[in-house]
Structures are given as structure tokens and as C-alpha cells.
A tleap script that builds the chain and sets N, CA, C and O, in Angstrom:
source leaprc.protein.ff14SB
mol = sequence {
  NMET SER THR ALA ILE ASN THR ILE TYR LEU
  GLY PRO ARG ALA ARG ARG VAL VAL ARG PHE
  ALA ALA ARG PHE VAL ASN PRO LEU VAL LEU
  LEU ILE ALA GLY ARG PRO TRP MET PRO VAL
  VAL GLY ILE LEU ARG HIE ARG GLY ARG ARG
  SER GLY ARG GLU TYR ALA THR PRO ILE GLY
  MET ARG PRO LEU GLY ASP GLY PHE VAL ILE
  PRO ARG THR PHE SER ASP ASN ALA ALA TRP
  TYR GLN ASN VAL LYS ALA ALA GLY GLU GLY
  ARG ILE THR TYR LEU GLY ARG HIE TYR ARG
  VAL VAL GLU PRO GLU CVAL
}
set mol.1.N position { -20.823 -14.819 -1.480 }
set mol.1.CA position { -20.270 -13.569 -1.479 }
set mol.1.C position { -19.636 -13.155 -2.751 }
set mol.1.O position { -18.699 -13.786 -3.241 }
set mol.2.N position { -20.145 -12.102 -3.279 }
set mol.2.CA position { -19.577 -11.712 -4.503 }
set mol.2.C position { -18.520 -10.574 -4.256 }
set mol.2.O position { -18.602 -9.752 -3.343 }
set mol.3.N position { -17.388 -10.644 -5.311 }
set mol.3.CA position { -16.412 -9.761 -5.223 }
set mol.3.C position { -16.313 -8.942 -6.382 }
set mol.3.O position { -16.151 -9.533 -7.450 }
set mol.4.N position { -16.379 -7.655 -6.386 }
set mol.4.CA position { -16.152 -6.688 -7.746 }
set mol.4.C position { -14.892 -6.254 -7.663 }
set mol.4.O position { -14.526 -5.557 -6.716 }
set mol.5.N position { -14.024 -6.648 -8.725 }
set mol.5.CA position { -12.618 -6.040 -8.959 }
set mol.5.C position { -12.483 -5.134 -10.072 }
set mol.5.O position { -12.560 -5.602 -11.207 }
set mol.6.N position { -12.291 -3.884 -9.898 }
set mol.6.CA position { -11.841 -3.112 -10.911 }
set mol.6.C position { -10.336 -2.682 -11.010 }
set mol.6.O position { -9.862 -2.201 -9.981 }
set mol.7.N position { -9.731 -2.760 -11.821 }
set mol.7.CA position { -8.235 -2.585 -11.808 }
set mol.7.C position { -8.070 -1.617 -13.103 }
set mol.7.O position { -8.684 -1.632 -14.170 }
set mol.8.N position { -7.025 -0.767 -12.638 }
set mol.8.CA position { -6.552 0.282 -13.666 }
set mol.8.C position { -5.434 -0.286 -14.431 }
set mol.8.O position { -4.416 -0.501 -13.773 }
set mol.9.N position { -5.404 -0.648 -15.997 }
set mol.9.CA position { -4.157 -1.153 -16.487 }
set mol.9.C position { -3.587 0.103 -17.244 }
set mol.9.O position { -4.221 0.789 -18.045 }
set mol.10.N position { -2.326 0.281 -16.866 }
set mol.10.CA position { -1.529 1.417 -17.459 }
set mol.10.C position { -0.572 1.105 -18.621 }
set mol.10.O position { 0.038 0.037 -18.582 }
set mol.11.N position { -0.419 1.818 -19.492 }
set mol.11.CA position { 0.702 1.387 -20.748 }
set mol.11.C position { 2.062 1.963 -20.065 }
set mol.11.O position { 2.107 2.666 -19.055 }
set mol.12.N position { 3.033 1.557 -20.756 }
set mol.12.CA position { 4.522 1.912 -20.226 }
set mol.12.C position { 4.634 3.461 -20.144 }
set mol.12.O position { 5.314 3.837 -19.189 }
set mol.13.N position { 4.136 4.415 -20.905 }
set mol.13.CA position { 4.403 5.867 -20.676 }
set mol.13.C position { 3.575 6.273 -19.458 }
set mol.13.O position { 4.032 7.071 -18.639 }
set mol.14.N position { 2.499 5.793 -19.345 }
set mol.14.CA position { 1.613 6.172 -17.976 }
set mol.14.C position { 2.348 5.586 -16.890 }
set mol.14.O position { 2.491 6.301 -15.898 }
set mol.15.N position { 2.879 4.352 -16.872 }
set mol.15.CA position { 3.521 3.916 -15.696 }
set mol.15.C position { 4.633 4.545 -15.304 }
set mol.15.O position { 4.931 4.510 -14.110 }
set mol.16.N position { 5.425 5.213 -16.208 }
set mol.16.CA position { 6.432 5.975 -16.097 }
set mol.16.C position { 6.291 7.310 -15.488 }
set mol.16.O position { 7.167 7.771 -14.757 }
set mol.17.N position { 5.156 7.968 -15.787 }
set mol.17.CA position { 4.505 9.261 -15.351 }
set mol.17.C position { 4.211 8.982 -13.912 }
set mol.17.O position { 4.661 9.768 -13.079 }
set mol.18.N position { 3.496 7.938 -13.519 }
set mol.18.CA position { 3.178 7.642 -12.293 }
set mol.18.C position { 4.235 7.587 -11.366 }
set mol.18.O position { 4.365 8.375 -10.429 }
set mol.19.N position { 5.169 6.426 -11.695 }
set mol.19.CA position { 6.356 6.487 -10.854 }
set mol.19.C position { 7.198 7.559 -10.570 }
set mol.19.O position { 7.740 7.693 -9.473 }
set mol.20.N position { 7.368 8.514 -11.728 }
set mol.20.CA position { 7.913 9.840 -11.620 }
set mol.20.C position { 7.206 10.750 -10.449 }
set mol.20.O position { 7.787 11.233 -9.477 }
set mol.21.N position { 6.035 10.848 -10.724 }
set mol.21.CA position { 5.180 11.648 -9.745 }
set mol.21.C position { 5.071 11.082 -8.265 }
set mol.21.O position { 4.954 11.798 -7.271 }
set mol.22.N position { 5.125 9.730 -8.259 }
set mol.22.CA position { 5.151 9.132 -6.971 }
set mol.22.C position { 6.498 9.603 -6.087 }
set mol.22.O position { 6.594 9.831 -4.882 }
set mol.23.N position { 7.387 9.652 -7.035 }
set mol.23.CA position { 8.918 9.689 -6.379 }
set mol.23.C position { 8.774 11.140 -5.519 }
set mol.23.O position { 9.325 11.288 -4.428 }
set mol.24.N position { 8.075 12.037 -6.070 }
set mol.24.CA position { 7.962 13.471 -5.507 }
set mol.24.C position { 6.689 13.707 -4.531 }
set mol.24.O position { 6.646 14.508 -3.598 }
set mol.25.N position { 5.771 12.922 -4.912 }
set mol.25.CA position { 4.284 13.128 -3.969 }
set mol.25.C position { 4.603 12.159 -2.815 }
set mol.25.O position { 4.482 12.610 -1.676 }
set mol.26.N position { 4.941 11.059 -2.950 }
set mol.26.CA position { 4.779 9.814 -1.777 }
set mol.26.C position { 5.644 10.532 -0.520 }
set mol.26.O position { 5.106 10.543 0.587 }
set mol.27.N position { 6.972 11.126 -0.681 }
set mol.27.CA position { 7.478 11.836 0.636 }
set mol.27.C position { 6.602 12.752 1.279 }
set mol.27.O position { 6.518 12.810 2.506 }
set mol.28.N position { 5.916 13.501 0.470 }
set mol.28.CA position { 5.056 14.577 1.043 }
set mol.28.C position { 3.780 14.030 1.872 }
set mol.28.O position { 3.388 14.482 2.948 }
set mol.29.N position { 3.218 12.964 1.145 }
set mol.29.CA position { 2.114 12.305 1.835 }
set mol.29.C position { 2.504 11.659 2.964 }
set mol.29.O position { 1.709 11.622 3.903 }
set mol.30.N position { 3.706 11.075 3.077 }
set mol.30.CA position { 4.186 10.230 4.243 }
set mol.30.C position { 4.187 11.292 5.454 }
set mol.30.O position { 4.029 10.827 6.582 }
set mol.31.N position { 4.319 12.399 5.339 }
set mol.31.CA position { 4.415 13.342 6.445 }
set mol.31.C position { 2.958 13.409 7.211 }
set mol.31.O position { 3.000 13.584 8.429 }
set mol.32.N position { 1.839 13.299 6.658 }
set mol.32.CA position { 0.397 13.307 7.060 }
set mol.32.C position { -0.137 11.897 7.076 }
set mol.32.O position { -1.100 11.710 7.820 }
set mol.33.N position { 0.302 10.914 6.415 }
set mol.33.CA position { -0.413 9.426 6.528 }
set mol.33.C position { -0.246 8.841 7.753 }
set mol.33.O position { 0.767 9.019 8.430 }
set mol.34.N position { -1.171 8.154 8.088 }
set mol.34.CA position { -1.243 7.342 9.278 }
set mol.34.C position { -1.361 8.090 10.561 }
set mol.34.O position { -1.215 7.535 11.650 }
set mol.35.N position { -1.610 9.273 10.430 }
set mol.35.CA position { -1.990 10.331 11.682 }
set mol.35.C position { -3.442 10.047 12.246 }
set mol.35.O position { -4.347 9.513 11.604 }
set mol.36.N position { -3.510 10.477 13.504 }
set mol.36.CA position { -4.923 10.248 13.999 }
set mol.36.C position { -6.102 10.946 13.265 }
set mol.36.O position { -7.249 10.500 13.293 }
set mol.37.N position { -5.757 11.999 12.652 }
set mol.37.CA position { -6.536 12.944 11.926 }
set mol.37.C position { -6.524 12.558 10.533 }
set mol.37.O position { -7.167 13.344 9.838 }
set mol.38.N position { -6.004 11.608 9.911 }
set mol.38.CA position { -5.911 11.322 8.655 }
set mol.38.C position { -6.555 9.895 8.416 }
set mol.38.O position { -5.817 8.923 8.254 }
set mol.39.N position { -7.887 9.775 8.396 }
set mol.39.CA position { -8.359 8.504 8.148 }
set mol.39.C position { -8.584 7.793 6.887 }
set mol.39.O position { -9.090 6.671 6.902 }
set mol.40.N position { -8.223 8.403 5.732 }
set mol.40.CA position { -8.090 7.956 4.518 }
set mol.40.C position { -6.705 7.241 4.101 }
set mol.40.O position { -6.720 6.248 3.374 }
set mol.41.N position { -5.704 7.703 4.516 }
set mol.41.CA position { -4.414 7.291 4.296 }
set mol.41.C position { -3.567 6.686 5.343 }
set mol.41.O position { -3.385 7.260 6.417 }
set mol.42.N position { -3.043 5.535 5.056 }
set mol.42.CA position { -2.307 4.899 6.111 }
set mol.42.C position { -0.752 4.669 5.538 }
set mol.42.O position { -0.465 5.068 4.410 }
set mol.43.N position { 0.250 3.987 6.402 }
set mol.43.CA position { 1.378 3.626 5.937 }
set mol.43.C position { 1.574 2.093 5.882 }
set mol.43.O position { 1.375 1.433 6.902 }
set mol.44.N position { 1.916 1.566 4.848 }
set mol.44.CA position { 2.113 0.209 4.574 }
set mol.44.C position { 3.687 0.083 4.461 }
set mol.44.O position { 4.326 0.533 3.510 }
set mol.45.N position { 4.267 -0.615 5.599 }
set mol.45.CA position { 5.713 -0.815 5.607 }
set mol.45.C position { 6.148 -2.201 5.268 }
set mol.45.O position { 5.653 -3.126 5.911 }
set mol.46.N position { 6.952 -2.427 4.403 }
set mol.46.CA position { 7.101 -3.735 3.823 }
set mol.46.C position { 8.859 -3.995 3.512 }
set mol.46.O position { 9.702 -3.120 3.709 }
set mol.47.N position { 9.073 -4.965 3.149 }
set mol.47.CA position { 10.457 -5.309 2.698 }
set mol.47.C position { 10.530 -5.669 1.418 }
set mol.47.O position { 9.703 -6.474 0.990 }
set mol.48.N position { 11.476 -5.169 0.620 }
set mol.48.CA position { 11.528 -5.383 -0.745 }
set mol.48.C position { 12.080 -7.064 -1.080 }
set mol.48.O position { 13.001 -7.669 -0.531 }
set mol.49.N position { 11.282 -7.467 -2.022 }
set mol.49.CA position { 11.393 -9.014 -1.902 }
set mol.49.C position { 12.940 -9.287 -2.724 }
set mol.49.O position { 13.375 -10.437 -2.771 }
set mol.50.N position { 13.570 -8.355 -3.237 }
set mol.50.CA position { 14.915 -8.711 -3.955 }
set mol.50.C position { 15.923 -7.892 -3.225 }
set mol.50.O position { 17.011 -8.363 -2.892 }
set mol.51.N position { 15.513 -6.496 -2.943 }
set mol.51.CA position { 16.629 -5.758 -2.376 }
set mol.51.C position { 16.661 -6.051 -0.713 }
set mol.51.O position { 17.723 -5.843 -0.126 }
set mol.52.N position { 15.680 -6.455 -0.083 }
set mol.52.CA position { 15.760 -6.661 1.233 }
set mol.52.C position { 15.678 -5.261 1.952 }
set mol.52.O position { 15.833 -5.154 3.169 }
set mol.53.N position { 15.422 -4.179 1.104 }
set mol.53.CA position { 15.363 -2.868 1.768 }
set mol.53.C position { 13.841 -2.555 2.456 }
set mol.53.O position { 12.849 -3.112 1.987 }
set mol.54.N position { 13.755 -1.800 3.383 }
set mol.54.CA position { 12.523 -1.387 3.941 }
set mol.54.C position { 11.950 -0.189 3.307 }
set mol.54.O position { 12.557 0.868 3.131 }
set mol.55.N position { 10.506 -0.485 2.920 }
set mol.55.CA position { 9.923 0.590 2.407 }
set mol.55.C position { 8.567 1.124 3.103 }
set mol.55.O position { 7.774 0.390 3.693 }
set mol.56.N position { 8.450 2.298 2.967 }
set mol.56.CA position { 7.188 2.912 3.587 }
set mol.56.C position { 6.228 3.456 2.401 }
set mol.56.O position { 6.539 4.426 1.709 }
set mol.57.N position { 5.216 2.838 2.267 }
set mol.57.CA position { 4.175 3.313 0.947 }
set mol.57.C position { 2.881 3.910 1.688 }
set mol.57.O position { 2.149 3.245 2.421 }
set mol.58.N position { 2.717 5.248 1.386 }
set mol.58.CA position { 1.318 5.816 1.713 }
set mol.58.C position { 0.359 5.133 0.752 }
set mol.58.O position { 0.515 4.991 -0.461 }
set mol.59.N position { -0.726 4.711 1.554 }
set mol.59.CA position { -1.727 4.026 0.517 }
set mol.59.C position { -3.257 4.093 1.242 }
set mol.59.O position { -3.442 3.885 2.441 }
set mol.60.N position { -4.108 4.363 0.450 }
set mol.60.CA position { -5.523 4.380 0.953 }
set mol.60.C position { -5.950 3.065 1.516 }
set mol.60.O position { -5.646 2.030 0.922 }
set mol.61.N position { -6.642 3.040 2.632 }
set mol.61.CA position { -7.046 1.949 3.368 }
set mol.61.C position { -8.033 2.262 4.213 }
set mol.61.O position { -8.210 3.427 4.569 }
set mol.62.N position { -8.882 1.135 4.683 }
set mol.62.CA position { -9.852 1.230 5.917 }
set mol.62.C position { -9.919 0.040 6.506 }
set mol.62.O position { -9.625 -0.999 5.914 }
set mol.63.N position { -10.375 0.097 7.916 }
set mol.63.CA position { -10.399 -1.049 8.544 }
set mol.63.C position { -11.631 -1.785 8.253 }
set mol.63.O position { -12.680 -1.223 7.940 }
set mol.64.N position { -11.489 -3.021 8.358 }
set mol.64.CA position { -12.796 -3.958 8.077 }
set mol.64.C position { -12.557 -5.106 9.105 }
set mol.64.O position { -11.559 -5.825 9.061 }
set mol.65.N position { -13.426 -5.208 9.920 }
set mol.65.CA position { -13.356 -6.506 10.953 }
set mol.65.C position { -12.029 -6.330 11.746 }
set mol.65.O position { -11.731 -5.232 12.216 }
set mol.66.N position { -11.253 -7.401 11.885 }
set mol.66.CA position { -10.010 -7.500 12.507 }
set mol.66.C position { -8.759 -7.255 11.671 }
set mol.66.O position { -7.643 -7.549 12.099 }
set mol.67.N position { -8.985 -6.647 10.331 }
set mol.67.CA position { -7.832 -6.348 9.447 }
set mol.67.C position { -8.363 -4.965 8.623 }
set mol.67.O position { -9.259 -4.231 9.039 }
set mol.68.N position { -7.684 -4.792 7.486 }
set mol.68.CA position { -7.520 -3.747 6.809 }
set mol.68.C position { -8.039 -4.107 5.256 }
set mol.68.O position { -7.730 -5.167 4.711 }
set mol.69.N position { -8.777 -3.198 4.691 }
set mol.69.CA position { -8.969 -3.381 3.079 }
set mol.69.C position { -8.116 -2.326 2.323 }
set mol.69.O position { -8.349 -1.132 2.510 }
set mol.70.N position { -7.119 -2.733 1.462 }
set mol.70.CA position { -6.281 -1.953 0.798 }
set mol.70.C position { -6.734 -2.199 -0.789 }
set mol.70.O position { -6.648 -3.357 -1.199 }
set mol.71.N position { -7.195 -1.203 -1.671 }
set mol.71.CA position { -7.381 -1.403 -2.883 }
set mol.71.C position { -6.028 -1.567 -3.696 }
set mol.71.O position { -5.127 -0.739 -3.564 }
set mol.72.N position { -5.918 -2.605 -4.498 }
set mol.72.CA position { -4.838 -2.579 -5.364 }
set mol.72.C position { -5.219 -2.106 -6.750 }
set mol.72.O position { -5.615 -2.812 -7.677 }
set mol.73.N position { -5.027 -0.729 -6.739 }
set mol.73.CA position { -5.392 0.223 -7.706 }
set mol.73.C position { -4.660 -0.054 -9.157 }
set mol.73.O position { -5.234 0.124 -10.231 }
set mol.74.N position { -3.369 -0.493 -9.028 }
set mol.74.CA position { -2.674 -0.793 -10.122 }
set mol.74.C position { -2.341 -2.246 -10.457 }
set mol.74.O position { -1.333 -2.624 -11.053 }
set mol.75.N position { -3.354 -3.019 -9.981 }
set mol.75.CA position { -3.350 -4.488 -10.434 }
set mol.75.C position { -2.367 -5.271 -9.511 }
set mol.75.O position { -1.854 -4.662 -8.571 }
set mol.76.N position { -2.093 -6.495 -9.707 }
set mol.76.CA position { -1.214 -7.342 -8.919 }
set mol.76.C position { 0.397 -6.884 -9.202 }
set mol.76.O position { 1.302 -7.374 -8.527 }
set mol.77.N position { 0.635 -5.968 -10.190 }
set mol.77.CA position { 1.938 -5.530 -10.329 }
set mol.77.C position { 2.320 -4.398 -9.544 }
set mol.77.O position { 3.395 -3.877 -9.842 }
set mol.78.N position { 1.738 -3.967 -8.711 }
set mol.78.CA position { 2.159 -2.978 -7.685 }
set mol.78.C position { 3.256 -3.525 -6.689 }
set mol.78.O position { 3.187 -4.593 -6.080 }
set mol.79.N position { 4.271 -2.610 -6.633 }
set mol.79.CA position { 5.459 -3.221 -6.056 }
set mol.79.C position { 5.228 -3.561 -4.458 }
set mol.79.O position { 5.835 -4.441 -3.848 }
set mol.80.N position { 4.255 -2.711 -3.922 }
set mol.80.CA position { 4.057 -2.981 -2.433 }
set mol.80.C position { 3.265 -4.379 -2.353 }
set mol.80.O position { 3.463 -5.167 -1.428 }
set mol.81.N position { 2.451 -4.599 -3.285 }
set mol.81.CA position { 1.526 -5.738 -3.300 }
set mol.81.C position { 2.566 -7.178 -3.472 }
set mol.81.O position { 2.468 -8.248 -2.872 }
set mol.82.N position { 3.286 -6.876 -4.220 }
set mol.82.CA position { 4.304 -8.135 -4.582 }
set mol.82.C position { 5.300 -8.395 -3.505 }
set mol.82.O position { 5.813 -9.506 -3.367 }
set mol.83.N position { 5.579 -7.375 -2.741 }
set mol.83.CA position { 6.669 -7.465 -1.589 }
set mol.83.C position { 5.846 -7.940 -0.325 }
set mol.83.O position { 6.357 -8.717 0.482 }
set mol.84.N position { 4.640 -7.487 -0.181 }
set mol.84.CA position { 3.917 -8.062 0.964 }
set mol.84.C position { 3.583 -9.559 0.796 }
set mol.84.O position { 3.703 -10.440 1.647 }
set mol.85.N position { 3.111 -9.676 -0.557 }
set mol.85.CA position { 2.833 -11.181 -0.696 }
set mol.85.C position { 4.051 -12.140 -0.678 }
set mol.85.O position { 3.970 -13.261 -0.176 }
set mol.86.N position { 4.975 -11.745 -1.143 }
set mol.86.CA position { 6.360 -12.558 -1.135 }
set mol.86.C position { 6.665 -12.877 0.489 }
set mol.86.O position { 6.875 -13.992 0.967 }
set mol.87.N position { 6.640 -11.823 1.079 }
set mol.87.CA position { 7.100 -11.862 2.681 }
set mol.87.C position { 6.026 -12.348 3.552 }
set mol.87.O position { 6.308 -12.858 4.636 }
set mol.88.N position { 4.921 -12.236 3.190 }
set mol.88.CA position { 3.737 -13.013 4.055 }
set mol.88.C position { 3.488 -12.020 5.213 }
set mol.88.O position { 2.763 -12.334 6.157 }
set mol.89.N position { 4.084 -10.845 5.131 }
set mol.89.CA position { 3.840 -9.886 6.321 }
set mol.89.C position { 4.180 -8.503 5.988 }
set mol.89.O position { 4.780 -8.229 4.948 }
set mol.90.N position { 3.820 -7.636 6.828 }
set mol.90.CA position { 4.021 -6.193 6.730 }
set mol.90.C position { 3.607 -5.505 7.878 }
set mol.90.O position { 3.088 -6.181 8.767 }
set mol.91.N position { 3.749 -4.123 8.063 }
set mol.91.CA position { 3.275 -3.310 9.043 }
set mol.91.C position { 2.349 -2.171 8.548 }
set mol.91.O position { 2.573 -1.611 7.475 }
set mol.92.N position { 1.368 -1.854 9.297 }
set mol.92.CA position { 0.558 -0.635 8.947 }
set mol.92.C position { 0.370 0.213 9.919 }
set mol.92.O position { 0.083 -0.318 10.992 }
set mol.93.N position { 0.446 1.539 9.906 }
set mol.93.CA position { 0.088 2.579 10.502 }
set mol.93.C position { -0.920 3.290 10.060 }
set mol.93.O position { -0.896 3.898 8.990 }
set mol.94.N position { -2.034 3.262 10.975 }
set mol.94.CA position { -3.302 3.831 10.656 }
set mol.94.C position { -3.908 4.481 11.951 }
set mol.94.O position { -4.082 3.866 13.003 }
set mol.95.N position { -4.209 5.811 11.737 }
set mol.95.CA position { -4.773 6.582 12.861 }
set mol.95.C position { -3.926 6.680 13.959 }
set mol.95.O position { -4.393 6.799 15.092 }
set mol.96.N position { -2.641 6.639 13.731 }
set mol.96.CA position { -1.608 6.696 14.665 }
set mol.96.C position { -1.268 5.481 15.473 }
set mol.96.O position { -0.447 5.532 16.389 }
set mol.97.N position { -1.896 4.400 15.137 }
set mol.97.CA position { -1.680 3.045 15.760 }
set mol.97.C position { -0.925 2.264 14.787 }
set mol.97.O position { -0.976 2.503 13.580 }
set mol.98.N position { -0.233 1.343 15.296 }
set mol.98.CA position { 0.721 0.442 14.658 }
set mol.98.C position { 0.086 -0.972 14.592 }
set mol.98.O position { -0.304 -1.488 15.640 }
set mol.99.N position { -0.040 -1.639 13.378 }
set mol.99.CA position { -0.530 -2.924 13.415 }
set mol.99.C position { 0.515 -3.845 12.381 }
set mol.99.O position { 1.130 -3.457 11.388 }
set mol.100.N position { 0.472 -5.096 12.955 }
set mol.100.CA position { 1.378 -6.089 12.151 }
set mol.100.C position { 0.323 -6.755 11.236 }
set mol.100.O position { -0.808 -7.022 11.640 }
set mol.101.N position { 0.761 -7.013 9.964 }
set mol.101.CA position { -0.149 -7.676 8.920 }
set mol.101.C position { 0.708 -9.006 8.613 }
set mol.101.O position { 1.865 -9.075 8.200 }
set mol.102.N position { -0.214 -10.070 8.940 }
set mol.102.CA position { 0.373 -11.538 8.702 }
set mol.102.C position { -0.562 -12.159 7.679 }
set mol.102.O position { -1.787 -12.037 7.705 }
set mol.103.N position { 0.171 -12.872 6.727 }
set mol.103.CA position { -0.565 -13.632 5.697 }
set mol.103.C position { -1.922 -12.777 5.171 }
set mol.103.O position { -3.110 -13.055 5.335 }
set mol.104.N position { -1.368 -11.755 4.550 }
set mol.104.CA position { -2.578 -11.069 3.732 }
set mol.104.C position { -3.181 -11.817 2.762 }
set mol.104.O position { -2.541 -12.534 1.993 }
set mol.105.N position { -4.582 -11.680 2.742 }
set mol.105.CA position { -5.482 -12.195 1.846 }
set mol.105.C position { -5.802 -11.373 0.594 }
set mol.105.O position { -5.742 -10.149 0.711 }
set mol.106.N position { -6.122 -11.880 -0.541 }
set mol.106.CA position { -6.499 -11.171 -1.577 }
set mol.106.C position { -7.965 -11.421 -1.834 }
set mol.106.O position { -8.533 -10.854 -2.767 }
savepdb mol mol.pdb
quit
């Protein structure tokens, strides 16, 4: 089985712009993400690896077999990825249903 990995690497200025935009866009996307009529965007809930705070991240995903495929658009440095990897678990809301994610695979 072959796997193609395409990653977007951003410079410091672009990362600041993305974080700034996400601060305003993510709360709006969370209003529609994970709904039965929104098959493209789900909600990934995870606990911060340092803060212990609970986070809800709207993210593109799709089901595959008995799990989900979530692209790591911004490489391994994405906070949600680091948090889920450190905790070994998370929760997904997709098409109005809730799923527990255990031992995510890369």
C-alpha cells in the first residue's frame, strides 16, 4: 500500500495570519460543523496536552472503514494533532453522531 503525503509548510508570518483568521472563523464554522447536513466538516474534541483545557476544532474529515480520515494540512505541528497524539484519544462529532477516537494512527 502506498501513501501520498502532501504537507503545507508555512512561514512565521503566514502562521500568524492563519491563527488570527482561525480565531474568528472557527467559532462560526463550529455552528454548522458535525451536523447531519454537513458531510465535509466534523468537530474534533481534544484535551490540551499542557493546559488540560478541552478544545473543539472544526476540521475536514470523512469516514473510512471503522474510523475517519483527517488530513494534517499544516503538518505534524497542528495543535489538534499534537494534543490527540499525546492523549491517545479524542472525540468526533460527524453527521450528528458522536464517536470516541482511541489510539489514532498516522
